[in-house]
C-alpha positions in Angstrom: 15.6 52.3 -108.0 16.1 49.0 -106.2 13.1 47.6 -104.4 13.8 46.5 -100.8 11.8 43.8 -99.2 12.1 41.1 -96.5 13.4 38.7 -99.1 16.0 40.9 -100.7 18.7 39.0 -98.8 17.8 35.9 -100.8 18.3 37.3 -104.3 21.0 34.8 -104.9 18.4 32.1 -105.0 16.7 31.2 -108.2 13.2 32.8 -108.6 11.4 29.5 -108.1 13.2 28.9 -104.8 12.5 32.5 -103.7 8.8 31.9 -104.3 8.9 28.6 -102.5 10.7 30.2 -99.5 8.2 33.1 -99.4 5.2 30.6 -99.6 6.7 28.4 -96.8 7.5 31.4 -94.5 3.9 32.8 -95.0 2.5 29.3 -94.2 4.6 29.0 -91.1 3.8 32.5 -89.9 0.0 31.9 -90.4 0.2 28.6 -88.6 2.0 30.1 -85.7 -0.4 33.1 -85.5 -3.5 30.8 -85.6 -1.9 28.5 -83.0 -1.2 31.3 -80.6 -4.5 33.0 -81.1 -6.8 30.0 -80.8 -8.0 28.2 -77.7 -7.0 24.5 -77.4 -9.6 21.9 -76.6 -9.0 18.3 -75.6 -11.4 16.6 -78.0 -14.4 17.4 -75.8 -13.1 15.9 -72.5 -10.1 15.2 -70.4 -7.5 12.5 -71.0 -6.5 9.9 -68.4 -2.8 10.2 -67.7 -0.8 7.5 -66.0 0.8 9.3 -63.1 2.6 6.3 -61.6 0.3 6.1 -58.6 -0.8 2.8 -57.1 -4.2 1.6 -58.3 -7.2 1.8 -56.1 -7.8 -1.4 -54.1 -9.5 -4.0 -56.3 -8.6 -2.2 -59.5 -6.4 -3.5 -62.4 -4.9 -1.8 -65.4 -3.1 -2.8 -68.6 -0.4 -0.6 -70.1 1.2 -0.9 -73.5 4.2 0.9 -74.8 6.8 1.1 -77.6 10.4 2.1 -77.2 11.7 3.5 -80.5 15.4 3.3 -79.7 15.3 -0.4 -78.8 12.3 -1.2 -81.1 10.6 -3.1 -78.3 6.9 -3.3 -77.5 5.8 -3.9 -73.9 2.6 -5.1 -72.5 2.1 -5.0 -68.7 -0.8 -5.7 -66.4 -1.0 -4.7 -62.7 -3.6 -5.2 -60.0 -4.0 -4.0 -56.4 -5.8 -6.4 -54.1 -8.2 -5.2 -51.4 -6.2 -7.2 -48.8 -3.0 -5.3 -49.5 -4.0 -1.8 -50.7 -0.5 -0.4 -50.6 1.0 -3.1 -52.8 0.5 -3.4 -56.6 1.3 -6.7 -58.3 2.3 -6.6 -62.0 3.9 -8.4 -64.8 5.3 -7.3 -68.2 5.9 -9.2 -71.4 
């Protein structure tokens, strides 16, 4: 009698490949199950996210970024003066 299982469709693969496939599928399934059942934490606190808003008057910031497609690194600084609180001055290199 032929034994039917989830992996019976892969009988054309060599035995070593069948074992590797079974092991990988079990790992992926367990990882997904743990990920869906666990609660995520942000390393003990919240992260500051750049929302594109103008800085508070008298505040400055420095941003750094890397664009993979053009392989360029950017460094920019921006400040908002107390005299002109709706205007943010900045420069990038």
